[in-house]
ChimeraX commands (.cxc) that place a marker at each C-alpha (Angstrom):
marker #1 position -51.16,16.61,-100.40 radius 0.5
marker #1 position -50.62,12.89,-99.96 radius 0.5
marker #1 position -52.87,12.92,-96.91 radius 0.5
marker #1 position -55.58,14.73,-98.84 radius 0.5
marker #1 position -55.36,12.14,-101.61 radius 0.5
marker #1 position -55.83,9.32,-99.12 radius 0.5
marker #1 position -58.92,11.08,-97.76 radius 0.5
marker #1 position -60.39,11.19,-101.26 radius 0.5
marker #1 position -59.52,7.54,-101.86 radius 0.5
marker #1 position -61.26,6.58,-98.60 radius 0.5
marker #1 position -64.64,7.50,-100.16 radius 0.5
marker #1 position -65.84,8.84,-96.82 radius 0.5
marker #1 position -69.01,10.78,-97.77 radius 0.5
marker #1 position -68.19,13.81,-95.64 radius 0.5
marker #1 position -69.94,17.18,-96.01 radius 0.5
marker #1 position -68.30,19.32,-98.70 radius 0.5
marker #1 position -67.40,22.08,-96.24 radius 0.5
marker #1 position -65.16,19.67,-94.30 radius 0.5
marker #1 position -63.32,18.89,-97.52 radius 0.5
marker #1 position -63.08,22.67,-98.05 radius 0.5
marker #1 position -61.33,23.12,-94.71 radius 0.5
marker #1 position -58.98,20.24,-95.53 radius 0.5
marker #1 position -58.03,21.64,-98.95 radius 0.5
marker #1 position -57.57,25.16,-97.58 radius 0.5
marker #1 position -55.36,23.82,-94.77 radius 0.5
marker #1 position -53.15,21.95,-97.23 radius 0.5
marker #1 position -52.91,25.14,-99.32 radius 0.5
marker #1 position -51.71,27.12,-96.31 radius 0.5
marker #1 position -48.77,24.81,-95.65 radius 0.5
marker #1 position -45.60,26.46,-97.06 radius 0.5
marker #1 position -43.50,24.45,-99.48 radius 0.5
marker #1 position -39.91,23.79,-98.31 radius 0.5
marker #1 position -37.08,25.84,-99.81 radius 0.5
marker #1 position -34.67,23.11,-100.88 radius 0.5
marker #1 position -31.97,25.56,-101.91 radius 0.5
marker #1 position -31.70,27.48,-98.69 radius 0.5
marker #1 position -33.07,24.77,-96.37 radius 0.5
marker #1 position -33.90,27.54,-93.91 radius 0.5
marker #1 position -35.98,27.06,-90.81 radius 0.5
marker #1 position -39.42,28.58,-91.23 radius 0.5
marker #1 position -39.94,31.86,-89.48 radius 0.5
marker #1 position -42.29,34.79,-89.57 radius 0.5
marker #1 position -45.05,34.49,-92.15 radius 0.5
marker #1 position -44.07,30.94,-93.16 radius 0.5
marker #1 position -44.28,29.78,-89.55 radius 0.5
marker #1 position -47.71,31.36,-89.09 radius 0.5
marker #1 position -48.95,29.69,-92.26 radius 0.5
marker #1 position -47.71,26.32,-91.06 radius 0.5
marker #1 position -49.41,26.75,-87.69 radius 0.5
marker #1 position -52.68,27.77,-89.34 radius 0.5
marker #1 position -52.41,24.83,-91.73 radius 0.5
marker #1 position -51.78,22.36,-88.90 radius 0.5
marker #1 position -54.71,23.76,-86.92 radius 0.5
marker #1 position -56.92,23.45,-89.99 radius 0.5
marker #1 position -55.82,19.86,-90.59 radius 0.5
marker #1 position -56.52,18.95,-86.98 radius 0.5
marker #1 position -59.91,20.67,-87.13 radius 0.5
marker #1 position -60.93,18.93,-90.35 radius 0.5
marker #1 position -59.91,15.57,-88.87 radius 0.5
marker #1 position -61.93,16.17,-85.71 radius 0.5
marker #1 position -64.96,17.35,-87.71 radius 0.5
marker #1 position -64.71,14.33,-90.02 radius 0.5
marker #1 position -64.63,11.96,-87.04 radius 0.5
marker #1 position -67.57,13.74,-85.43 radius 0.5
marker #1 position -69.53,13.58,-88.67 radius 0.5
marker #1 position -68.95,9.82,-88.95 radius 0.5
marker #1 position -70.07,9.23,-85.37 radius 0.5
marker #1 position -73.18,11.41,-85.62 radius 0.5
marker #1 position -74.28,10.34,-89.09 radius 0.5
marker #1 position -74.03,6.58,-88.71 radius 0.5
marker #1 position -74.90,4.04,-86.06 radius 0.5
marker #1 position -73.67,0.60,-85.13 radius 0.5
marker #1 position -76.51,-0.31,-82.75 radius 0.5
marker #1 position -80.27,-0.24,-83.08 radius 0.5
marker #1 position -83.09,-0.89,-80.68 radius 0.5
marker #1 position -85.73,-2.95,-82.52 radius 0.5
marker #1 position -89.41,-1.98,-82.17 radius 0.5
marker #1 position -90.76,-3.08,-78.82 radius 0.5
marker #1 position -93.92,-5.02,-78.24 radius 0.5
marker #1 position -94.66,-7.79,-80.71 radius 0.5
marker #1 position -92.26,-10.52,-81.74 radius 0.5
marker #1 position -89.55,-9.23,-84.04 radius 0.5
marker #1 position -90.12,-10.00,-87.72 radius 0.5
marker #1 position -87.16,-8.99,-89.84 radius 0.5
marker #1 position -87.53,-8.63,-93.62 radius 0.5
marker #1 position -84.38,-8.45,-95.77 radius 0.5
marker #1 position -84.22,-6.64,-99.11 radius 0.5
marker #1 position -81.00,-7.11,-101.04 radius 0.5
marker #1 position -78.86,-8.71,-103.71 radius 0.5
marker #1 position -76.45,-11.65,-103.92 radius 0.5
marker #1 position -74.90,-10.82,-100.54 radius 0.5
marker #1 position -78.16,-11.97,-98.93 radius 0.5
marker #1 position -79.98,-14.06,-101.57 radius 0.5
marker #1 position -80.68,-17.74,-100.98 radius 0.5
marker #1 position -79.89,-18.74,-104.58 radius 0.5
marker #1 position -76.41,-17.16,-104.70 radius 0.5
marker #1 position -74.76,-20.44,-103.72 radius 0.5
marker #1 position -77.00,-23.42,-102.86 radius 0.5
marker #1 position -74.18,-24.96,-100.84 radius 0.5
marker #1 position -74.11,-22.02,-98.42 radius 0.5
marker #1 position -76.57,-20.86,-95.79 radius 0.5
marker #1 position -76.95,-17.09,-96.27 radius 0.5
marker #1 position -76.81,-14.86,-93.23 radius 0.5
marker #1 position -80.62,-14.33,-93.05 radius 0.5
marker #1 position -81.04,-18.11,-92.78 radius 0.5
marker #1 position -78.51,-18.16,-89.93 radius 0.5
marker #1 position -80.68,-15.63,-88.09 radius 0.5
marker #1 position -83.63,-18.00,-88.46 radius 0.5
marker #1 position -81.53,-20.73,-86.82 radius 0.5
marker #1 position -81.13,-18.38,-83.86 radius 0.5
marker #1 position -84.89,-18.14,-83.40 radius 0.5
marker #1 position -85.46,-14.86,-85.23 radius 0.5
marker #1 position -88.37,-14.64,-87.64 radius 0.5
marker #1 position -86.94,-13.59,-91.00 radius 0.5
marker #1 position -88.41,-13.11,-94.47 radius 0.5
marker #1 position -85.59,-13.01,-97.02 radius 0.5
marker #1 position -86.68,-11.34,-100.26 radius 0.5
marker #1 position -83.16,-10.69,-101.60 radius 0.5
marker #1 position -82.43,-11.72,-105.20 radius 0.5
marker #1 position -79.22,-12.18,-107.16 radius 0.5
marker #1 position -78.35,-9.26,-109.40 radius 0.5
marker #1 position -80.83,-6.94,-107.73 radius 0.5
marker #1 position -80.41,-3.18,-107.99 radius 0.5
marker #1 position -82.16,-0.47,-106.05 radius 0.5
marker #1 position -84.69,-0.11,-108.86 radius 0.5
marker #1 position -85.47,-3.82,-109.16 radius 0.5
marker #1 position -85.58,-4.14,-105.35 radius 0.5
marker #1 position -88.81,-2.15,-105.43 radius 0.5
marker #1 position -90.44,-5.42,-106.50 radius 0.5
marker #1 position -89.06,-6.98,-103.32 radius 0.5
marker #1 position -90.51,-4.12,-101.26 radius 0.5
marker #1 position -93.96,-4.85,-102.69 radius 0.5
marker #1 position -93.74,-8.33,-101.12 radius 0.5
marker #1 position -92.88,-7.21,-97.57 radius 0.5
marker #1 position -95.25,-9.04,-95.18 radius 0.5
marker #1 position -97.72,-6.74,-93.40 radius 0.5
marker #1 position -96.51,-7.99,-90.01 radius 0.5
marker #1 position -92.83,-7.15,-90.69 radius 0.5
marker #1 position -91.65,-4.90,-87.86 radius 0.5
marker #1 position -88.14,-4.33,-89.18 radius 0.5
marker #1 position -86.87,-4.05,-92.76 radius 0.5
marker #1 position -83.13,-4.21,-93.46 radius 0.5
marker #1 position -81.82,-3.04,-96.84 radius 0.5
marker #1 position -78.46,-4.31,-98.03 radius 0.5
marker #1 position -78.68,-3.12,-101.62 radius 0.5
marker #1 position -76.87,-0.90,-104.09 radius 0.5
marker #1 position -73.63,-2.73,-104.74 radius 0.5
marker #1 position -74.69,-3.72,-108.25 radius 0.5
marker #1 position -75.61,-0.08,-108.92 radius 0.5
marker #1 position -72.23,1.24,-107.79 radius 0.5
marker #1 position -70.23,-1.42,-109.62 radius 0.5
marker #1 position -72.54,-1.28,-112.64 radius 0.5
marker #1 position -73.76,1.53,-114.84 radius 0.5
marker #1 position -76.16,3.36,-112.52 radius 0.5
marker #1 position -75.19,7.04,-112.33 radius 0.5
marker #1 position -75.16,8.71,-108.93 radius 0.5
marker #1 position -78.29,10.87,-109.58 radius 0.5
marker #1 position -80.28,7.81,-110.66 radius 0.5
marker #1 position -78.97,5.88,-107.64 radius 0.5
marker #1 position -80.20,8.69,-105.42 radius 0.5
marker #1 position -83.70,8.73,-106.91 radius 0.5
marker #1 position -84.04,4.93,-106.90 radius 0.5
marker #1 position -83.03,4.81,-103.24 radius 0.5
marker #1 position -85.59,7.48,-102.34 radius 0.5
marker #1 position -88.36,5.51,-104.00 radius 0.5
marker #1 position -87.24,2.22,-102.45 radius 0.5
marker #1 position -87.24,3.67,-98.94 radius 0.5
marker #1 position -90.69,5.12,-99.54 radius 0.5
marker #1 position -91.93,1.71,-100.70 radius 0.5
marker #1 position -90.55,0.00,-97.59 radius 0.5
marker #1 position -92.23,2.37,-95.15 radius 0.5
marker #1 position -95.25,1.39,-93.09 radius 0.5
marker #1 position -96.72,2.48,-89.74 radius 0.5
marker #1 position -94.95,0.81,-86.83 radius 0.5
marker #1 position -92.14,-0.48,-89.05 radius 0.5
marker #1 position -88.48,0.44,-88.60 radius 0.5
marker #1 position -86.19,0.72,-91.63 radius 0.5
marker #1 position -82.46,0.00,-91.54 radius 0.5
marker #1 position -80.12,0.85,-94.41 radius 0.5
marker #1 position -76.73,-0.84,-94.35 radius 0.5
marker #1 position -74.07,1.58,-95.60 radius 0.5
marker #1 position -72.09,0.31,-98.59 radius 0.5
marker #1 position -68.35,-0.04,-98.94 radius 0.5
marker #1 position -67.48,2.17,-101.90 radius 0.5
marker #1 position -64.70,2.14,-104.52 radius 0.5
marker #1 position -62.45,5.24,-104.68 radius 0.5
marker #1 position -64.03,8.48,-105.88 radius 0.5
marker #1 position -67.58,7.19,-105.41 radius 0.5
marker #1 position -68.44,9.63,-102.63 radius 0.5
marker #1 position -71.73,10.67,-104.27 radius 0.5
marker #1 position -73.27,7.25,-103.64 radius 0.5
marker #1 position -72.39,7.38,-99.96 radius 0.5
marker #1 position -73.69,10.94,-99.65 radius 0.5
marker #1 position -76.95,9.76,-101.20 radius 0.5
marker #1 position -77.32,6.89,-98.72 radius 0.5
marker #1 position -76.79,9.18,-95.77 radius 0.5
marker #1 position -79.11,11.91,-97.00 radius 0.5
marker #1 position -81.95,9.59,-98.01 radius 0.5
marker #1 position -81.75,7.61,-94.77 radius 0.5
marker #1 position -81.98,10.85,-92.80 radius 0.5
marker #1 position -84.92,12.14,-94.85 radius 0.5
marker #1 position -86.80,8.84,-94.54 radius 0.5
marker #1 position -86.24,8.62,-90.79 radius 0.5
marker #1 position -84.33,5.37,-91.32 radius 0.5
marker #1 position -81.35,4.15,-89.34 radius 0.5
marker #1 position -78.09,4.05,-91.29 radius 0.5
marker #1 position -75.81,1.25,-90.15 radius 0.5
marker #1 position -72.20,2.34,-90.51 radius 0.5
marker #1 position -70.05,0.87,-93.26 radius 0.5
marker #1 position -67.82,-0.29,-90.41 radius 0.5
marker #1 position -70.22,-3.24,-90.12 radius 0.5
marker #1 position -69.47,-4.50,-93.63 radius 0.5
marker #1 position -65.83,-3.45,-93.32 radius 0.5
marker #1 position -65.31,-5.80,-90.37 radius 0.5
marker #1 position -66.76,-8.67,-92.40 radius 0.5
marker #1 position -64.81,-8.02,-95.62 radius 0.5
marker #1 position -61.56,-7.29,-93.76 radius 0.5
marker #1 position -60.90,-11.01,-93.37 radius 0.5
marker #1 position -59.91,-12.78,-96.57 radius 0.5
marker #1 position -61.61,-16.04,-95.58 radius 0.5
marker #1 position -64.97,-14.27,-95.40 radius 0.5
marker #1 position -65.26,-13.94,-99.19 radius 0.5
marker #1 position -64.89,-16.33,-102.12 radius 0.5
marker #1 position -63.94,-13.69,-104.70 radius 0.5
marker #1 position -63.52,-10.45,-102.78 radius 0.5
marker #1 position -67.19,-9.55,-103.32 radius 0.5
marker #1 position -69.40,-12.54,-102.48 radius 0.5
marker #1 position -69.48,-14.04,-99.00 radius 0.5
marker #1 position -68.18,-17.43,-98.00 radius 0.5
marker #1 position -69.89,-19.42,-95.25 radius 0.5
marker #1 position -67.65,-17.83,-92.64 radius 0.5
marker #1 position -68.53,-14.45,-94.13 radius 0.5
marker #1 position -72.25,-15.14,-93.77 radius 0.5
marker #1 position -71.69,-16.17,-90.16 radius 0.5
marker #1 position -69.72,-13.00,-89.51 radius 0.5
marker #1 position -72.42,-10.81,-91.07 radius 0.5
marker #1 position -75.13,-12.61,-89.08 radius 0.5
marker #1 position -73.14,-11.90,-85.91 radius 0.5
marker #1 position -72.80,-8.24,-86.89 radius 0.5
marker #1 position -76.53,-7.87,-87.55 radius 0.5
marker #1 position -77.47,-9.50,-84.25 radius 0.5
marker #1 position -75.05,-7.26,-82.37 radius 0.5
marker #1 position -76.22,-4.15,-84.21 radius 0.5
marker #1 position -79.85,-4.89,-83.46 radius 0.5
marker #1 position -79.07,-5.39,-79.77 radius 0.5
marker #1 position -81.59,-8.20,-79.88 radius 0.5
marker #1 position -83.15,-8.80,-76.50 radius 0.5
marker #1 position -85.04,-11.85,-75.31 radius 0.5
marker #1 position -88.23,-9.86,-75.56 radius 0.5
marker #1 position -87.54,-8.88,-79.18 radius 0.5
marker #1 position -86.97,-12.52,-80.03 radius 0.5
marker #1 position -90.33,-13.47,-78.59 radius 0.5
marker #1 position -89.07,-14.96,-75.34 radius 0.5
marker #1 position -89.65,-13.89,-71.75 radius 0.5
marker #1 position -90.13,-10.08,-71.83 radius 0.5
marker #1 position -89.29,-9.84,-68.15 radius 0.5
marker #1 position -85.66,-10.60,-68.92 radius 0.5
marker #1 position -85.27,-7.49,-71.12 radius 0.5
marker link #1:1,2 radius 0.2
marker link #1:2,3 radius 0.2
marker link #1:3,4 radius 0.2
marker link #1:4,5 radius 0.2
marker link #1:5,6 radius 0.2
marker link #1:6,7 radius 0.2
marker link #1:7,8 radius 0.2
marker link #1:8,9 radius 0.2
marker link #1:9,10 radius 0.2
marker link #1:10,11 radius 0.2
marker link #1:11,12 radius 0.2
marker link #1:12,13 radius 0.2
marker link #1:13,14 radius 0.2
marker link #1:14,15 radius 0.2
marker link #1:15,16 radius 0.2
marker link #1:16,17 radius 0.2
marker link #1:17,18 radius 0.2
marker link #1:18,19 radius 0.2
marker link #1:19,20 radius 0.2
marker link #1:20,21 radius 0.2
marker link #1:21,22 radius 0.2
marker link #1:22,23 radius 0.2
marker link #1:23,24 radius 0.2
marker link #1:24,25 radius 0.2
marker link #1:25,26 radius 0.2
marker link #1:26,27 radius 0.2
marker link #1:27,28 radius 0.2
marker link #1:28,29 radius 0.2
marker link #1:29,30 radius 0.2
marker link #1:30,31 radius 0.2
marker link #1:31,32 radius 0.2
marker link #1:32,33 radius 0.2
marker link #1:33,34 radius 0.2
marker link #1:34,35 radius 0.2
marker link #1:35,36 radius 0.2
marker link #1:36,37 radius 0.2
marker link #1:37,38 radius 0.2
marker link #1:38,39 radius 0.2
marker link #1:39,40 radius 0.2
marker link #1:40,41 radius 0.2
marker link #1:41,42 radius 0.2
marker link #1:42,43 radius 0.2
marker link #1:43,44 radius 0.2
marker link #1:44,45 radius 0.2
marker link #1:45,46 radius 0.2
marker link #1:46,47 radius 0.2
marker link #1:47,48 radius 0.2
marker link #1:48,49 radius 0.2
marker link #1:49,50 radius 0.2
marker link #1:50,51 radius 0.2
marker link #1:51,52 radius 0.2
marker link #1:52,53 radius 0.2
marker link #1:53,54 radius 0.2
marker link #1:54,55 radius 0.2
marker link #1:55,56 radius 0.2
marker link #1:56,57 radius 0.2
marker link #1:57,58 radius 0.2
marker link #1:58,59 radius 0.2
marker link #1:59,60 radius 0.2
marker link #1:60,61 radius 0.2
marker link #1:61,62 radius 0.2
marker link #1:62,63 radius 0.2
marker link #1:63,64 radius 0.2
marker link #1:64,65 radius 0.2
marker link #1:65,66 radius 0.2
marker link #1:66,67 radius 0.2
marker link #1:67,68 radius 0.2
marker link #1:68,69 radius 0.2
marker link #1:69,70 radius 0.2
marker link #1:70,71 radius 0.2
marker link #1:71,72 radius 0.2
marker link #1:72,73 radius 0.2
marker link #1:73,74 radius 0.2
marker link #1:74,75 radius 0.2
marker link #1:75,76 radius 0.2
marker link #1:76,77 radius 0.2
marker link #1:77,78 radius 0.2
marker link #1:78,79 radius 0.2
marker link #1:79,80 radius 0.2
marker link #1:80,81 radius 0.2
marker link #1:81,82 radius 0.2
marker link #1:82,83 radius 0.2
marker link #1:83,84 radius 0.2
marker link #1:84,85 radius 0.2
marker link #1:85,86 radius 0.2
marker link #1:86,87 radius 0.2
marker link #1:87,88 radius 0.2
marker link #1:88,89 radius 0.2
marker link #1:89,90 radius 0.2
marker link #1:90,91 radius 0.2
marker link #1:91,92 radius 0.2
marker link #1:92,93 radius 0.2
marker link #1:93,94 radius 0.2
marker link #1:94,95 radius 0.2
marker link #1:95,96 radius 0.2
marker link #1:96,97 radius 0.2
marker link #1:97,98 radius 0.2
marker link #1:98,99 radius 0.2
marker link #1:99,100 radius 0.2
marker link #1:100,101 radius 0.2
marker link #1:101,102 radius 0.2
marker link #1:102,103 radius 0.2
marker link #1:103,104 radius 0.2
marker link #1:104,105 radius 0.2
marker link #1:105,106 radius 0.2
marker link #1:106,107 radius 0.2
marker link #1:107,108 radius 0.2
marker link #1:108,109 radius 0.2
marker link #1:109,110 radius 0.2
marker link #1:110,111 radius 0.2
marker link #1:111,112 radius 0.2
marker link #1:112,113 radius 0.2
marker link #1:113,114 radius 0.2
marker link #1:114,115 radius 0.2
marker link #1:115,116 radius 0.2
marker link #1:116,117 radius 0.2
marker link #1:117,118 radius 0.2
marker link #1:118,119 radius 0.2
marker link #1:119,120 radius 0.2
marker link #1:120,121 radius 0.2
marker link #1:121,122 radius 0.2
marker link #1:122,123 radius 0.2
marker link #1:123,124 radius 0.2
marker link #1:124,125 radius 0.2
marker link #1:125,126 radius 0.2
marker link #1:126,127 radius 0.2
marker link #1:127,128 radius 0.2
marker link #1:128,129 radius 0.2
marker link #1:129,130 radius 0.2
marker link #1:130,131 radius 0.2
marker link #1:131,132 radius 0.2
marker link #1:132,133 radius 0.2
marker link #1:133,134 radius 0.2
marker link #1:134,135 radius 0.2
marker link #1:135,136 radius 0.2
marker link #1:136,137 radius 0.2
marker link #1:137,138 radius 0.2
marker link #1:138,139 radius 0.2
marker link #1:139,140 radius 0.2
marker link #1:140,141 radius 0.2
marker link #1:141,142 radius 0.2
marker link #1:142,143 radius 0.2
marker link #1:143,144 radius 0.2
marker link #1:144,145 radius 0.2
marker link #1:145,146 radius 0.2
marker link #1:146,147 radius 0.2
marker link #1:147,148 radius 0.2
marker link #1:148,149 radius 0.2
marker link #1:149,150 radius 0.2
marker link #1:150,151 radius 0.2
marker link #1:151,152 radius 0.2
marker link #1:152,153 radius 0.2
marker link #1:153,154 radius 0.2
marker link #1:154,155 radius 0.2
marker link #1:155,156 radius 0.2
marker link #1:156,157 radius 0.2
marker link #1:157,158 radius 0.2
marker link #1:158,159 radius 0.2
marker link #1:159,160 radius 0.2
marker link #1:160,161 radius 0.2
marker link #1:161,162 radius 0.2
marker link #1:162,163 radius 0.2
marker link #1:163,164 radius 0.2
marker link #1:164,165 radius 0.2
marker link #1:165,166 radius 0.2
marker link #1:166,167 radius 0.2
marker link #1:167,168 radius 0.2
marker link #1:168,169 radius 0.2
marker link #1:169,170 radius 0.2
marker link #1:170,171 radius 0.2
marker link #1:171,172 radius 0.2
marker link #1:172,173 radius 0.2
marker link #1:173,174 radius 0.2
marker link #1:174,175 radius 0.2
marker link #1:175,176 radius 0.2
marker link #1:176,177 radius 0.2
marker link #1:177,178 radius 0.2
marker link #1:178,179 radius 0.2
marker link #1:179,180 radius 0.2
marker link #1:180,181 radius 0.2
marker link #1:181,182 radius 0.2
marker link #1:182,183 radius 0.2
marker link #1:183,184 radius 0.2
marker link #1:184,185 radius 0.2
marker link #1:185,186 radius 0.2
marker link #1:186,187 radius 0.2
marker link #1:187,188 radius 0.2
marker link #1:188,189 radius 0.2
marker link #1:189,190 radius 0.2
marker link #1:190,191 radius 0.2
marker link #1:191,192 radius 0.2
marker link #1:192,193 radius 0.2
marker link #1:193,194 radius 0.2
marker link #1:194,195 radius 0.2
marker link #1:195,196 radius 0.2
marker link #1:196,197 radius 0.2
marker link #1:197,198 radius 0.2
marker link #1:198,199 radius 0.2
marker link #1:199,200 radius 0.2
marker link #1:200,201 radius 0.2
marker link #1:201,202 radius 0.2
marker link #1:202,203 radius 0.2
marker link #1:203,204 radius 0.2
marker link #1:204,205 radius 0.2
marker link #1:205,206 radius 0.2
marker link #1:206,207 radius 0.2
marker link #1:207,208 radius 0.2
marker link #1:208,209 radius 0.2
marker link #1:209,210 radius 0.2
marker link #1:210,211 radius 0.2
marker link #1:211,212 radius 0.2
marker link #1:212,213 radius 0.2
marker link #1:213,214 radius 0.2
marker link #1:214,215 radius 0.2
marker link #1:215,216 radius 0.2
marker link #1:216,217 radius 0.2
marker link #1:217,218 radius 0.2
marker link #1:218,219 radius 0.2
marker link #1:219,220 radius 0.2
marker link #1:220,221 radius 0.2
marker link #1:221,222 radius 0.2
marker link #1:222,223 radius 0.2
marker link #1:223,224 radius 0.2
marker link #1:224,225 radius 0.2
marker link #1:225,226 radius 0.2
marker link #1:226,227 radius 0.2
marker link #1:227,228 radius 0.2
marker link #1:228,229 radius 0.2
marker link #1:229,230 radius 0.2
marker link #1:230,231 radius 0.2
marker link #1:231,232 radius 0.2
marker link #1:232,233 radius 0.2
marker link #1:233,234 radius 0.2
marker link #1:234,235 radius 0.2
marker link #1:235,236 radius 0.2
marker link #1:236,237 radius 0.2
marker link #1:237,238 radius 0.2
marker link #1:238,239 radius 0.2
marker link #1:239,240 radius 0.2
marker link #1:240,241 radius 0.2
marker link #1:241,242 radius 0.2
marker link #1:242,243 radius 0.2
marker link #1:243,244 radius 0.2
marker link #1:244,245 radius 0.2
marker link #1:245,246 radius 0.2
marker link #1:246,247 radius 0.2
marker link #1:247,248 radius 0.2
marker link #1:248,249 radius 0.2
marker link #1:249,250 radius 0.2
marker link #1:250,251 radius 0.2
marker link #1:251,252 radius 0.2
marker link #1:252,253 radius 0.2
marker link #1:253,254 radius 0.2
marker link #1:254,255 radius 0.2
marker link #1:255,256 radius 0.2
marker link #1:256,257 radius 0.2
marker link #1:257,258 radius 0.2
view
């Protein structure tokens, strides 16, 4: 039961049938008889074995679902020079802290062409105005958006519909879309399920929440637990570069090296 509670607190947006196997497995486990303190035998032993098998199966299925559903590496569109466009909120916006260089600006310093349209306080709905400003020559659009929705008043169904519309707005022929999976508070599974479903339907790549988790895991990477410090922006820039598997050709250099 404690293990099942930790799974729920993890906010892993797993398919409901995996949670069903987990709950059924926990239900099969026999409660100990404190009075007799007898060793399990017969029916009790069979129930325990079935419960343990179910727990192991649900764990394996959950791991497989995480691996299949999300990615940590992306091959950018080949051919022309990479032009990355960022849609987002205060985690990416230039005006969040004038003293800091946000991670999109750090990518520019590395020779990557970047258009940063992120704005402080943006939600998925307001980010549609950002999508309308995507340059026609943008070959890659990265969305790091939704945190203000989850921490604010946006209900999960509205979040889902706003994300669908935003992904539709960002689409264009020859353009790849990347959605960065959010870190979620406990019991906010519906938002994660929405991100995974809408990314799949839109043909977008969903970057695993492990990317943001590695950044936020270090205390020095944030100034208040939510907004990034300069070291946090550097860490996120490193994660994005690694995830994109940027090649010399994608960065507009000698294509023969790729």
